[in-house]
C-alpha positions in Angstrom: 42.4 53.7 27.6 41.7 52.3 24.1 42.7 48.9 23.1 42.5 48.1 19.4 43.2 44.8 17.8 43.4 44.3 14.0 43.4 40.8 12.5 43.9 39.9 8.9 45.2 36.8 7.0 48.0 36.6 4.5 46.0 34.2 2.4 42.5 32.8 2.3 41.4 30.1 4.7 41.5 26.9 2.6 39.3 24.0 3.5 40.5 20.7 1.9 38.4 17.8 0.7 36.8 15.5 3.3 38.1 11.9 2.7 36.2 8.9 4.1 38.2 5.9 5.5 41.0 8.3 6.5 43.6 7.4 9.0 43.1 9.5 12.1 46.7 9.8 13.0 50.0 9.4 11.2 51.5 7.4 14.1 50.1 4.6 16.2 47.4 2.1 15.3 45.7 2.3 12.0 42.3 3.5 13.2 40.0 4.2 10.3 36.8 6.3 10.5 33.8 5.9 8.2 32.5 9.3 9.3 35.4 11.8 9.1 34.1 15.1 10.8 34.2 18.3 8.8 36.8 20.9 9.4 35.8 23.1 12.3 36.9 26.5 13.6 35.5 28.1 16.8 36.5 31.5 18.2 35.3 33.4 21.3 36.3 37.1 21.6 35.8 39.5 24.5 36.1 43.2 23.9 36.4 45.5 26.9 34.9 48.9 27.5 36.3 51.4 25.0 38.1 48.5 23.3 38.0 47.5 19.6 38.4 44.5 17.4 38.7 44.6 13.6 38.5 41.1 12.2 39.2 41.4 8.5 40.4 38.0 7.2 40.7 36.9 3.6 37.7 34.8 2.4 37.2 31.2 3.1 37.8 29.0 0.0 36.4 25.4 0.2 37.9 22.8 -2.1 35.8 20.2 -3.9 33.8 18.0 -1.5 35.0 20.0 1.5 32.8 20.4 4.6 33.4 23.3 7.0 31.9 24.6 10.2 32.8 28.0 11.7 31.4 29.4 14.9 32.4 32.8 16.2 31.1 34.5 19.4 31.8 38.1 20.4 31.2 39.5 23.8 31.2 43.3 24.0 31.4 44.6 27.5 29.3 47.7 26.7 28.1 49.9 23.9 31.5 51.8 24.1 33.2 48.7 22.6 33.6 48.6 18.8 33.7 45.7 16.4 34.2 45.2 12.6 33.6 41.7 11.5 34.1 40.5 8.0 32.9 37.0 7.1 33.1 36.0 3.4 33.3 32.9 1.3 34.2 32.2 -2.3 32.8 29.6 -4.7 36.1 27.7 -4.7 39.2 27.3 -7.0 37.6 28.5 -10.2 40.9 28.1 -12.1 40.5 24.4 -11.5 36.9 24.3 -12.5 35.6 24.2 -8.9 32.6 26.5 -8.6 30.4 25.8 -5.6 31.2 22.1 -5.6 32.0 21.7 -1.9 29.7 19.6 0.3 28.8 22.0 3.1 29.6 25.4 4.5 28.2 26.6 7.8 29.1 30.0 9.5 27.6 31.3 12.6 28.3 34.7 14.2 26.8 35.7 17.5 27.3 39.1 19.0 26.4 40.1 22.6 26.5 43.5 24.1 26.4 43.6 27.9 25.3 40.0 27.9 22.3 40.6 25.5 22.4 38.9 22.1 21.9 41.5 19.4 22.9 39.4 16.4 23.0 35.7 15.7 23.7 35.4 12.0 23.9 32.1 10.3 24.9 31.1 6.7 24.4 27.5 5.6 25.3 26.3 2.1 24.6 22.6 1.7 24.6 20.6 -1.5 22.4 17.8 -0.1 19.2 17.1 -1.9 16.0 17.6 0.1 14.2 14.3 -0.4 10.8 15.6 0.7 10.8 18.5 -1.8 8.7 18.1 -4.9 11.1 20.4 -6.8 13.9 19.2 -9.0 17.2 19.1 -7.1 19.3 22.2 -7.8 23.0 22.2 -7.0 24.8 24.9 -5.0 26.1 26.3 -8.3 22.5 26.5 -9.6 21.2 28.3 -6.5 24.1 30.7 -6.0 24.8 31.6 -9.6 25.9 33.9 -11.1 27.8 35.2 -8.1 31.0 33.6 -6.9 31.6 35.5 -3.6 29.3 36.4 -0.7 30.3 38.6 2.2 28.7 39.6 5.5 30.1 42.7 7.2 29.0 43.6 10.8 29.7 47.0 12.3 29.3 47.8 16.0 30.2 50.7 18.3 31.3 54.3 18.3 34.6 53.9 16.4 32.8 52.7 13.2 29.9 55.1 13.1 31.6 57.3 10.5 31.8 54.2 8.2 28.1 53.4 9.0 26.9 56.9 8.3 28.7 57.1 4.9 27.4 53.7 3.9 23.9 54.5 4.9 24.0 57.7 2.7 25.3 55.7 -0.2 22.7 52.9 0.3 19.8 55.4 0.4 20.8 56.6 -3.1 20.5 53.1 -4.6 17.5 52.7 -6.9 16.1 49.2 -7.7 15.5 48.5 -11.3 15.2 45.6 -13.6 18.4 44.7 -15.5 19.1 42.4 -18.5 22.4 41.2 -17.1 23.4 40.5 -13.5 25.2 43.4 -11.8 28.9 42.9 -11.0 28.1 43.6 -7.4 25.1 43.9 -5.2 24.9 45.0 -1.6 22.4 45.8 1.1 22.5 47.4 4.6 20.3 47.2 7.6 20.4 48.4 11.3 19.7 45.5 13.7 20.2 47.4 17.0 21.3 50.7 18.2 24.9 51.2 17.0 24.9 47.8 15.2 24.6 47.4 11.4 24.9 44.5 9.0 26.0 44.7 5.3 25.7 41.9 2.8 27.6 41.8 -0.4 27.5 39.5 -3.5 29.6 39.8 -6.6 30.6 38.0 -9.8 34.3 38.0 -8.7 36.0 38.0 -5.3 38.4 40.8 -6.3 35.3 43.0 -6.9 34.2 42.4 -3.3 37.7 43.2 -2.0 37.8 46.5 -3.9 34.4 47.4 -2.7 35.3 46.6 0.9 38.5 48.6 0.7 36.5 51.7 -0.4 33.6 51.1 2.1 35.9 50.9 5.1 38.3 53.6 4.1 37.4 55.7 7.2 39.0 53.1 9.4 42.3 54.6 8.3 41.7 57.3 10.9 41.4 54.6 13.6 44.1 52.1 12.8 46.4 54.2 10.6 46.9 54.3 6.8 49.8 51.9 7.0 48.0 49.2 8.8 44.9 49.6 6.7 46.9 49.3 3.5 48.1 45.9 4.6 44.5 44.5 5.1 43.4 44.8 1.4 46.7 44.2 -0.5 
């Protein structure tokens, strides 16, 4: 019996500004904290034999001075389980002039198959200056420019091998050459274990990444239906 779960958001995950000396509760004593913790999200998923999880949320958008931690753990009972994991972040609210001006973004994705860790992927974006470094301090915007959206896509299991095979064919056709201007979108692909692949994407605009993902994952229509798939990338 196949159990498939599809998850998507109806809007990006928004991380608000961290405020020091913030009241910890709206009722009760006025307890103030000088070290307000960053926003945290932690998820632990278990996928049974022949089961599937397609986690396709909208991107995380951090507001100015925000600090965010996200830890996701996935336990696949066996190689017959399937997983599509999309983890992506934008530079912020560009319409308000916020472009990589948050304080910290940390995302960790760990995937285990039959108890064995096959991926532990971490992305850390931190605007703190490294005091010991002899180099001039560069802001996040300096380091990540000109791109405003970065995505990690992890594909595991038998139900996604059609997607993996088609992406591998497309990736093998890519030629590397020097360009005068940054490309609108860049992507790479690698196999990290049998039946497990990871794709990384960077683009000048978030909508460019969304359109690319919609085309790249189009074969999932055969698994979750065209109607459901259409609702993921509206």
